[in-house]
N, C-alpha and C positions, 0 to 999 in steps of 0.2 A: 173272466180272467183265466189265463193259463195256470195250470197247477205247477208246472215246472218250465222254466225258460232259461236258456243259455244264450248269452250275448257276447260274441267275440271271445269265447273262452280259450285261453292259451296257457301253455305251461312249458317252461324251459328248465333244464338242469345245466347250469353253466351256459355254454354256447349251444348245447344240444337241444333242438326243439322236439318236444314230445307231442304236444297238441298245438295247432295253430288256427285261431279264428273260428272256432266251432259255434254255430248258431243252430238252435233247434228249440222247439216248444212242444209241450204235451198238455192236452186238455184233460179235465176230469173224465174218467171213464175210458181213456185211451191206453192202449198198450203200444209202447215204442221199443222195438228190438234193435240193439246195436250189434252189427256184424262186422267182422274184419279179421285179417290174418293176425297171428300172434305178433305182438310188438307194434300193432297199429295204433295203440293208445286207448283201448277200451277201458281197461282197469284204471288208468290214470284219470280218464274222464269221470268215471264213477266215484273215484276218491275225491275229486274236486266237487262234484255235485253234493256229496254227503258231508263236505266240510273237513274231511280227513287230510286234505292237501290244499294248499293255497295257490291260486292262479298267478301267473306272471302278468296276465292282462285279462280283462273281461269280467263278467259277472255270472253267478249262478243264483237264480231267484226261485224260491219256494213260496208259492202263493203270493208273489210280489215282494217277498222279503229276501234280501241278500244274505245267503247262508254264511258268508265270511264276515260281513259287517255286523250281523245280528245272529249270534249262535242260537237264540231262541227260536229261529225259523225251523230248527230241527225238530221241534215238537210235532210238526206235521209229518215227519218222515219215519218210515220203517225201512231198514236196510240190512242186507247181508253182503258184506264186501269181501272179507277174507273167509273163504269157505274151506272147511266147515267152521262155523262160528265158535268162539271160545266159551267154554262152560266149565264149571267146577266139576271135575270128574268124580269126586267123592260124594257129591249130592245127586239126588235123583233128578230126572227130567222135570217132574212137577216142582221140586224144591228150587231148581234153577229158575223156572218160570215165575215162581212165587217171589223170588228176589227181584226179578225184572219188573214184576207188577208193583212191588213196593217202591222201587225207584221211580216208576212212572206214575205213581199215585193212584194205582188201580186197586180198589178194595173189593171188587166182585170176584170171589173165588170161582164162581161159575164160569167166568170168562176163561180161566186157565184150562178147565176141563173142555170148554168149547173149542179152543184152538188145538188142544191135544187130539181131540176127536177129528177135527178137520184135517189134521196131518196124519191121521191113523197111527197115533202114538199112545193111545190109552193102555194098550196091553203092556207097554214097557215104561209107562209114566212113573211108576214107583220103583224102578230099578235105577242103580247108579249109572250116571252118564258114561263113566269109564268103561262100562260093559257094552255100550252102544256100538253098533256097526257104523261105518262111514255114512251110509245112507240115512240111518236114524238120526245121527248128529246133524246132517244136512237139513232134515225135516224139522228137527228141533230148532235150528237156527231160523227157519222160516216162521215157525210158530211164534218165536220170540219177536220177530220183526212185525208181525201183524197183531200182536197182543193188545196194543194200545189203540187199535183201529186207526191207523195212519191214513192220511189223505193222499200221500205219495209213497210208493213202494219202489225201492231201488235195489236191484239184485245183480251181483256179478257171477255169471255162470251158475244159476241156481240148480241146474240138473246135472252138474259135473259129479261123477262118481255114483249116480243113482242107477238102479236097475230099471228095466222098461216099465214096470208097474209104478215105481217112484217117479219116473219122468212124466208119465201120464197124469199122475196125481198132482204134480206141481203145475203142469200146464193147465189142468182143469181148474186148479185153485186160482191161478192168475186170471183166467177168464171170468171166474166168479167175482174176484175182487174188482175187475174192470166194470162188470155189470152193476156192482154196488157203488160205482162212482169214483173208485180209486184210480189215480194216474200211475201207470206201471212203466218203469224203465228197466230193461234187463239187457245184459250182454249175453250172447249165445252163439254156439256153432250149430245148434239144432234148427236149421233154416226150414226144413220141411214141416216140423211141428209148429213153429211160431207162425208160419205163413197161413195156417188155418184160422188164426184168431188175431194176430197183431194188426193194428191199424196202420202203422208206419214202420219202415225198416230204414235205419241209417247205416250206410256202408262207409266204414272208416278205412283209410289207407295212408300210411306215412304221416299220421298225426292230423290228417285233414278229413273233413266230411266230404267224401267223393260224390255221394249221391244220397237222396232221400226218396224212398219208394213208398207211395201211398197204395196200400193193398185193397182198400175198400172200393168195391164197384169196378174193378178192373175187368175189362172185356178184351180178351186176347183172341185173335183169329189166326189160323194157319192157311196160307195161300200157296197153291202150286200154279204157276203161270209161266208162259214162255213169250218172249225171252225174259229170264229172271231179273237180270240187272236193270233192264229198262222198266220192268214193273215196279221194282224197288224205288227207282228214281221218281216214277209217277206218284206212288203212294206218299213218298216224303214231301211232295209238293202239294198234296191235298190238305186243306184246312181241317177237314173232318177226321184226319188221321193224326193221332198224337205221337206215335213213334212207329218205326218199321226197321227191321233188320233181317238179314239172311241167316237161316239156321239150316245147315245141310243143303237139301235141294228145294227148300221152301222159304217163304217169307213169313215171319211172325210180326203182326202189327196190332196196335190198339186203336180203337175208334169205330167209325161207322162202316160195317161190312157192306151195307147196301150202297153207300156212296163210293166205296172202293171198287165194287163190282161194276157199277155203272160206268165209272171212269175208265176202267180197264177195257171193257167191251167197246166203249165208244172209240177208244184209241186203237182198237184192232188187236189187242193182246188175246192170246189163247189161254183161257182159264180152265185148268184141269180139275182143281178142287179148291173149295173154300169152306172152312168149318170152324166152329169155336174150339179153342184149346185153353186149358187152364194156365194161368200165369205160373211159370216155373221159376220161383225165386232163387233156387240154387244155381240154375244155369245163368240167370241174369247176374247174380252176384259174382260168379266165376269170371264171366266176361268183363264185368265192370272192374274187378280188381286186376285182371290180366292186362287191361288196356289203360290202367291208371298211370 
């Protein structure tokens, strides 16, 4: 069973569509990153997933339970939607988490220290939250979200306002959570960082899911051949090639490099270079949004 599944999720305010027919699914242990320009609907989607807003149409299922029909589905969920999360400024970080633990029925005091250590907050755990920096409050919000060991973690721009060390800490934590079997959904502008560990990236634009990119096992090759346009047309016709596009004076394609090379040479193309190239999510994203 998918940990999180969206079926035709749509949201309108009056006549204005904010999201239209979004379908996606995340399995346990997967990291799904939402990317898109400001105003593309990322935060609205996250508010719908967490039950903070109601859809105009469609469903959001957490472990098979509709989060809007059955609010108890949220017991599986950890989330930070409005960053930084709201805490009592006159209480310490530890006291704020102790209140969260009480509400969640957690009696293990050691769990509070564990999440504080995981977010590198032990040094300020007994200081009032009102004295915390923005980054410390951000990390405390994430500590609260994982306190009850959720099976699904949903985060809206979790690294916004963090310094480079904090950004690395959060990305490292999300990788750890995924390895522990947690399904992670996050919105982000940090495409280079998430491309190192995300399993899928959903690209939103104009309230629609424009594309869904699976990052696992992608083999991208750079080809320099003449004539370039003809080589592109040939590659696009090959069943062993999943996608091909021109970038600068070369072709980037996914699929079998051996099959591509054999076909090009057989048809008389001059191949000047062919070598592996890492998948550039940022470039792909920019081109996808530009041509939406």
